[in-house]
C-alpha positions in Angstrom: 23.2 1.6 -7.9 20.8 0.0 -5.4 17.5 2.3 -5.1 18.0 1.9 -1.2 21.2 3.6 -2.1 19.5 6.6 -2.7 17.9 7.7 0.4 20.8 5.7 3.0 24.1 5.2 3.4 25.8 2.3 5.0 29.5 2.1 6.3 30.2 -1.5 8.0 32.7 -2.5 10.3 36.0 -5.1 9.0 33.6 -7.9 9.7 31.3 -6.6 7.3 28.5 -6.2 9.6 27.3 -3.1 10.0 28.2 -0.5 12.1 26.5 2.7 11.5 23.8 4.3 8.9 22.8 8.0 7.5 20.1 8.7 5.9 20.0 11.5 2.7 15.9 11.8 1.7 14.7 14.1 -0.4 12.3 16.4 1.3 8.8 15.9 -0.2 10.2 11.7 -0.2 7.2 9.4 -0.8 7.0 5.5 -0.4 4.6 5.6 -3.4 6.4 7.9 -6.3 10.0 7.2 -5.0 10.2 3.5 -4.5 7.2 1.4 -5.9 6.9 4.1 -8.5 10.8 4.2 -9.1 10.8 -0.1 -9.2 7.8 0.0 -11.9 10.0 2.2 -14.3 13.3 0.7 -14.0 12.6 -3.3 -13.6 8.3 -3.2 -14.1 8.1 -6.9 -14.3 9.9 -7.4 -10.7 7.5 -9.7 -8.8 6.5 -7.4 -5.5 4.0 -9.6 -4.3 2.5 -13.1 -4.6 -0.6 -13.7 -2.7 -2.0 -16.7 -2.2 -6.1 -17.0 -1.1 -7.3 -19.2 1.8 -8.6 -21.8 -0.6 -5.1 -21.4 -2.3 -5.5 -19.4 -5.6 -2.8 -17.3 -6.1 -2.2 -13.7 -7.9 0.9 -12.8 -8.6 1.3 -8.7 -8.6 4.7 -6.8 -10.4 6.2 -3.5 -9.1 4.3 -2.2 -12.0 1.1 -3.7 -11.1 1.3 -2.2 -7.9 2.1 1.1 -9.4 -0.8 1.3 -11.9 -3.2 -0.6 -9.8 -2.4 1.9 -6.4 -2.8 5.0 -9.2 -6.5 3.9 -9.9 -7.1 4.0 -6.1 -5.8 6.9 -5.6 -8.1 8.6 -8.2 -10.9 6.1 -7.1 -10.3 7.4 -3.0 -10.1 11.4 -4.4 -13.3 11.0 -6.5 -14.7 10.1 -3.6 -13.5 13.0 -1.4 -10.7 11.4 0.5 -8.1 14.5 0.1 -4.8 15.3 1.7 -4.7 15.4 5.3 -7.4 13.0 5.9 -7.1 10.4 8.0 -8.6 6.7 6.5 -9.9 3.4 8.6 -8.1 0.4 6.5 -9.5 -3.0 8.2 -8.4 -5.0 5.5 -7.0 -8.5 7.0 -4.7 -10.0 4.8 -6.2 -8.7 1.1 -4.0 -7.7 -1.6 -6.2 -4.4 -1.9 -4.5 -3.6 1.8 -1.3 -3.0 -0.4 -3.5 -0.8 -3.1 -5.0 0.9 -0.7 -2.3 1.9 1.8 0.5 2.6 -1.3 -2.8 4.8 -2.8 -3.3 7.2 0.4 0.6 7.8 0.6 0.4 9.0 -3.2 -2.5 11.1 -2.1 -1.1 12.1 1.5 -4.3 11.1 3.3 -3.0 9.2 6.6 -3.6 6.0 6.8 -5.1 3.9 9.9 -4.6 0.3 10.0 -6.9 -1.9 12.1 -7.8 -5.3 12.8 -11.1 -7.1 12.0 -12.1 -7.8 15.8 -12.7 -4.5 16.8 -16.9 -4.6 18.0 -18.8 -1.0 17.7 -17.7 0.6 20.4 -13.9 0.0 19.2 -14.4 1.9 15.7 -16.6 4.6 17.6 -13.9 5.8 19.6 -11.3 5.2 16.8 -13.4 7.5 14.4 -14.1 10.0 17.4 -10.5 10.4 18.4 -8.7 10.1 15.1 -11.3 12.6 13.4 -11.7 9.6 10.5 -14.0 10.4 7.5 -13.7 7.4 5.5 -13.4 3.7 6.2 -11.9 0.8 3.7 -13.5 -2.6 5.1 -13.5 -6.0 4.3 -16.7 -8.1 3.7 -15.4 -11.3 5.8 -17.3 -12.0 8.7 -18.9 -9.7 10.7 -16.8 -6.2 10.8 -18.9 -4.5 8.3 -21.9 -4.8 10.6 -19.8 -3.0 13.6 -18.4 -0.4 11.6 -22.3 0.5 10.1 -23.4 0.4 13.4 -20.5 2.7 14.6 -21.1 5.0 11.4 -24.6 5.4 12.2 -23.7 7.1 15.5 -21.0 9.1 14.3 -22.5 10.1 10.8 -19.5 9.0 9.0 -20.9 8.1 5.3 -17.7 7.4 3.5 -18.2 3.7 3.4 -15.9 1.2 0.9 -16.0 -2.5 1.0 -14.0 -5.3 -0.6 -16.5 -6.8 -2.1 -20.1 -5.6 -2.2 -23.1 -4.8 0.1 -26.0 -2.3 0.8 -25.0 1.3 1.8 -21.2 0.6 0.5 -19.7 2.0 -2.7 -17.6 -1.5 -3.9 -13.7 -1.6 -4.0 -14.0 -3.0 -7.0 -15.0 0.8 -8.8 -11.9 1.8 -8.2 -10.1 -0.1 -11.4 -12.4 1.9 -13.7 -10.1 5.1 -13.1 -7.2 6.2 -14.6 -3.8 4.7 -13.6 -2.0 7.6 -13.7 -1.5 10.0 -10.8 0.3 13.3 -10.3 3.0 14.0 -7.1 1.1 16.7 -4.8 4.1 19.8 -4.5 2.9 20.3 -1.1 3.8 17.3 0.4 7.0 16.7 2.5 8.8 14.1 4.3 7.4 15.5 7.5 3.9 15.2 7.1 1.7 12.1 9.0 1.6 9.6 6.5 0.2 6.9 9.0 -1.0 6.2 12.4 -2.1 3.0 14.8 -3.9 3.1 17.6 -1.8 1.1 20.2 -2.9 0.2 23.8 -1.8 1.3 27.0 -3.1 0.2 30.8 -4.1 4.0 32.4 -6.1 5.1 29.3 -7.8 4.1 25.8 -5.4 3.0 22.9 -3.4 6.1 21.7 -2.7 7.1 18.2 1.0 6.3 17.1 1.8 8.9 13.8 4.9 8.6 11.6 5.7 10.3 9.0 6.8 9.8 5.3 10.1 9.2 6.7 9.4 6.1 8.8 9.1 3.4 5.5 13.0 4.5 5.3 13.6 3.2 9.4 12.5 -0.2 8.2 15.4 -0.2 5.6 17.8 -2.3 8.8 14.7 -4.1 9.1 14.4 -5.7 5.6 18.1 -5.6 5.0 19.7 -6.3 8.1 17.7 -8.2 10.5 15.5 -10.3 7.9 18.1 -10.4 5.6 15.7 -10.2 2.5 17.4 -10.2 -1.1 16.4 -9.2 -4.5 15.6 -12.5 -5.9 14.3 -13.8 -3.0 10.9 -14.4 -1.2 10.4 -12.8 2.3 7.4 -14.3 4.4 6.2 -12.1 8.0 3.0 -13.9 9.3 1.5 -10.7 10.2 -2.2 -9.7 9.9 -2.3 -5.8 8.2 -4.1 -4.9 11.2 -1.1 -4.9 13.4 2.5 -2.6 13.0 4.0 -5.7 12.5 2.6 -5.9 8.8 4.0 -3.4 7.9 7.9 -4.1 9.5 7.1 -7.1 7.2 5.7 -6.7 4.4 5.8 -3.8 2.9 8.0 -1.0 3.5 12.3 -2.1 4.4 11.4 -4.8 1.8 10.0 -3.4 -1.4 12.9 -0.8 -0.7 15.2 -3.3 -0.7 13.6 -5.1 -4.2 12.6 -8.0 -2.7 8.6 -9.8 -3.0 6.9 -10.0 -0.6 4.8 -13.5 0.0 1.2 -13.2 2.0 -1.2 -15.8 2.9 -4.2 -14.6 3.3 -5.7 -17.4 5.4 -8.8 -17.1 7.8 -8.2 -19.6 10.5 -4.4 -19.9 10.9 -3.4 -23.3 10.8 0.4 -24.7 11.2 0.4 -27.4 8.5 -1.1 -25.0 6.0 1.7 -22.5 6.6 4.2 -24.9 6.2 3.0 -26.2 3.4 2.8 -22.9 2.1 6.6 -21.9 2.7 7.2 -25.1 1.2 5.8 -24.9 -2.1 6.7 -21.5 -2.8 10.3 -22.0 -2.0 9.9 -19.2 1.1 14.0 -18.0 1.3 13.4 -16.1 4.4 10.6 -16.1 7.5 10.0 -14.0 10.3 6.6 -14.6 12.6 6.3 -13.9 16.4 7.3 -16.6 18.8 3.4 -17.9 19.0 3.3 -19.1 15.6 6.7 -21.0 16.2 5.0 -22.5 19.3 2.4 -24.0 17.0 5.2 -24.6 14.1 7.0 -27.0 16.4 4.4 -28.8 17.4 3.7 -30.2 13.9 5.7 -33.0 12.0 8.4 -30.2 10.7 10.7 -33.8 9.2 7.1 -33.4 6.6 8.1 -30.2 4.9 10.6 -29.7 2.9 11.5 -26.1 4.4 15.3 -26.2 3.0 14.6 -23.1 1.1 14.5 -21.2 4.2 18.0 -19.4 4.6 17.4 -17.0 7.3 14.7 -16.7 10.4 13.8 -14.1 12.5 11.0 -13.2 15.5 10.1 -10.6 17.4 7.0 -9.6 19.7 7.4 -11.0 22.7 10.1 -13.2 24.5 11.4 -16.6 22.7 11.7 -19.5 24.8 14.7 -22.0 24.4 12.5 -24.9 23.4 11.7 -22.7 20.0 15.1 -21.9 19.7 16.3 -25.0 19.8 14.1 -27.3 18.1 13.6 -25.4 15.2 17.3 -25.4 14.7 17.3 -29.1 15.2 14.8 -29.3 12.5 16.0 -26.7 10.6 19.4 -26.0 11.1 19.0 -22.1 11.5 19.1 -20.0 14.1 16.5 -17.8 14.8 17.8 -14.0 15.1 15.3 -12.4 17.8 14.5 -8.1 17.6 12.5 -5.6 19.3 10.8 -2.6 18.5 7.7 -0.9 18.9 4.4 0.5 17.4 6.2 3.8 17.9 9.6 2.6 16.5 11.1 0.5 14.0 14.0 -2.1 14.9 15.7 -0.5 17.5 17.5 -3.6 19.4 18.1 -7.0 17.2 20.6 -9.5 16.4 21.5 -8.6 13.2 23.2 -10.5 10.3 26.8 -11.2 11.1 26.7 -11.1 15.1 26.5 -14.0 17.4 23.1 -14.0 18.9 22.9 -15.0 23.2 20.2 -17.1 24.0 17.7 -15.3 25.9 18.8 -12.1 24.3 17.1 -9.1 21.5 20.4 -8.8 20.8 22.3 -5.4 20.4 21.0 -1.6 19.8 20.6 -1.1 16.2 23.1 1.7 14.5 19.9 3.3 13.7 19.2 4.7 17.6 20.9 6.1 20.2 19.5 3.6 22.8 19.7 3.9 27.0 19.0 2.1 30.3 17.4 4.4 32.7 16.4 4.5 36.0 13.2 6.2 37.4 15.3 9.1 37.7 16.1 8.8 34.0 19.6 8.0 35.0 21.5 5.4 33.2 21.8 2.2 35.2 25.1 0.1 34.7 25.3 -3.3 32.8 23.3 -6.1 35.0 20.7 -4.0 36.3 17.1 -3.3 34.9 16.3 0.0 33.2 13.6 1.5 31.0 14.4 1.5 27.5 15.0 4.7 26.2 16.1 6.3 23.3 17.8 9.7 22.5 16.7 12.0 20.1 18.7 14.9 21.6 19.9 15.6 18.1 16.5 14.9 16.1 13.4 12.3 15.7 16.1 9.1 14.2 13.8 8.1 10.7 11.3 5.5 12.0 10.5 7.1 15.6 7.0 8.4 16.0 6.3 11.5 16.0 4.4 12.2 18.8 0.7 10.6 19.7 -1.9 12.0 17.6 -4.0 14.5 19.2 -2.8 14.4 23.0 0.2 16.6 23.8 -0.3 15.1 27.4 0.8 11.7 26.3 3.4 12.8 23.7 4.7 15.1 26.6 4.6 12.1 29.1 6.9 9.7 26.4 9.1 11.9 24.2 11.3 14.7 27.5 14.6 15.5 28.3 15.7 14.0 24.7 14.7 11.2 25.3 11.8 8.3 23.7 10.3 6.7 26.9 10.0 3.1 25.4 8.0 1.9 28.8 9.6 -1.5 28.5 12.3 -2.9 30.7 15.1 -5.1 29.8 19.0 -5.0 31.4 22.3 -5.2 29.1 25.5 -7.1 30.1 29.1 -6.4 29.2 28.9 -7.1 25.3 26.5 -5.3 24.7 23.3 -7.8 24.6 20.1 -6.7 25.9 17.5 -8.7 27.6 13.7 -7.8 28.2 11.8 -7.8 31.6 8.9 -6.6 31.1 6.7 -3.5 30.5 6.8 -0.5 33.0 3.2 0.0 31.8 1.8 -4.2 32.7 0.5 -4.4 29.1 -0.2 -8.0 27.9 1.3 -9.8 24.9 -0.5 -12.5 24.0 0.0 -14.6 20.5 1.3 -11.6 19.3 -1.4 -9.1 20.3 -0.6 -6.2 22.4 -3.5 -6.0 25.1 -4.4 -2.8 27.6 -5.6 -4.1 30.8 -7.9 -0.2 31.0 -9.6 -1.7 27.5 -10.5 -5.3 29.7 -10.9 -4.1 32.6 -13.5 -1.3 31.3 -15.4 -4.4 29.5 -15.8 -6.3 32.4 -16.9 -3.2 34.8 -19.8 -2.7 32.5 -21.2 -6.7 33.7 -23.7 -6.4 36.5 -22.2 -8.7 39.0 -18.5 -7.2 38.5 -17.9 -4.3 41.8 -14.1 -3.6 41.1 -11.5 -5.8 39.0 -7.6 -6.2 37.7 -6.3 -7.7 34.8 -2.7 -9.3 34.8 -1.2 -11.2 32.3 -0.6 -14.8 33.3 2.5 -17.0 32.0 1.0 -19.9 29.0 3.4 -22.0 27.2 1.8 -21.5 23.8 0.6 -18.3 23.6 3.6 -16.7 26.2 0.6 -15.0 27.7 -3.4 -15.2 28.4 -5.3 -11.8 29.8 -6.3 -12.9 33.7 -9.4 -11.2 35.4 -8.9 -10.8 39.1 -13.0 -9.8 39.9 -14.5 -8.4 43.4 -17.7 -9.3 43.0 -21.1 -7.0 43.8 -23.4 -8.0 46.5 -25.9 -10.9 45.2 -23.6 -12.7 43.3 -21.4 -15.6 44.2 -18.7 -17.2 42.3 -19.3 -20.4 40.1 -18.4 -21.8 37.0 -21.5 -20.3 35.3 -20.7 -16.5 36.2 -16.9 -17.0 34.9 -18.2 -18.1 31.3 -20.8 -15.6 31.5 -18.6 -13.0 32.3 -16.2 -14.1 29.2 -19.2 -14.3 26.7 -19.9 -10.8 27.9 -16.5 -9.6 27.2 -16.5 -10.9 23.8 -18.7 -9.1 22.8 -18.0 -6.1 24.7 -14.8 -5.3 23.1 -12.5 -7.6 20.5 -12.8 -11.2 21.4 -8.9 -12.2 21.8 -9.2 -9.4 24.2 -11.2 -11.9 27.1 -9.7 -13.1 30.4 -8.7 -16.7 30.1 -8.4 -16.6 33.4 -10.9 -15.3 36.1 -9.8 -15.2 40.0 -13.0 -14.7 42.3 -11.7 -12.7 45.4 -13.0 -11.0 48.5 -10.7 -7.9 47.5 -8.1 -6.0 45.6 -4.3 -5.6 46.8 -4.1 -2.1 47.2 -1.4 0.8 47.9 -1.9 3.5 50.4 -3.3 5.7 47.8 -5.6 3.3 46.3 -3.5 2.1 43.5 -4.3 -1.7 42.7 -1.2 -3.3 43.3 -0.8 -6.0 39.9 3.0 -7.0 40.9 1.4 -9.1 44.1 -1.6 -10.3 41.5 0.8 -11.6 39.9 3.1 -12.7 42.1 0.0 -15.6 42.2 -0.4 -16.3 38.7 
């Protein structure tokens, strides 16, 4: 019996494609104990992760290594006061400590909250106060530890743990002196909250997406039926651990299926170095957002031996035909597109055995009941655009959020009448293939990042020259979209290139740098509805 068969049963069609699946996990299912530790017992020397540093030095971790070291980290964190239900912020880039820490937190029953190292003080303060964070695990790389220190002073958080050494912080290295046995907490259940991500919207600050201990099992399809991982293969998903894509492709489903994951802990993306890693380590399955593929096809792909790759997937934004065709020309592989959210696992995809249609995200995953609904929550006919919604009238499916933490209003807004409303629009053809259209709330997707206009607008409005502004996404051939700010200046200011640069620099310092407006357009007034709402659709027409 394969490990995952303890928790999930598959039903196949005659052509061996996936027809349906059902879950039968125990009421106390815990990824740390029931997957990581189970592999450590049954196949302790099985490789779990090949980790390569920026300087190309490497470390190989077996499941036994991950099991014992995560136990040490769990005991270390408990000694530092972390307990069941505590919210712990993880800002660990692609460092291998992320895997040890998140598995340790699962074993403790504390709630892991991964985040990017591009946050500024105000972003960290917001997260600490909104989630009630009591402990921060942080990288010493870059400036993020300084931002965390400033936020900690304002919020009173004093449990700060760092990879490396720094005054005022506890070194993560201390963990390795703790016992490597950690007993299961009998009070933990599969319905407890295990993981949270802050996700951006357009009319408010980031919401907290809360997932239970059932969430890892929801990624079974992601790994086996979309990524096509195998126990003797090596899977490489390009993703930083601060984003949900990391646990999609570098942890849960892959380890559930017994696959080894490859992690390249680079500080700055370089397509040639990534291709070199694929060639050197003989990566067998590969996943990245379309932005990464656009960079890869600009490199001399023929210079690298990519023959080890047997399967390639992509998600995060729409992928254009040029990328699909060029990648297939060099590798012979068809990119298998998929769709999902921070709030869900893979919901729509071109799964193994299916024939993709160019431009389509694929068909609905058997894991979810998908409907396209109009503004009155009525199903739309084939060919017409509707909102992608998930039917949860018979219970929340494995992989879907439990709630927006501490925000009943937002939860009720998204989850009502038996449907979770994704806010993403698509249309479906007569064969069941979905084609993405866009967001209902104007979310901007740039280079794999999801950027909420409200956050950027809030930062821009702090500049003294700005009277009003509207942030939208503008098409970009490399990044998919870039942030565009349409600005009405206050009295006493006149448009200039110097002022554009000043505002851009100001925003970079005020919030995460990737959110700054690459395009700024000064106008006399913003287009508005009678009720005074900004008409972003008119602005986008001029992009």
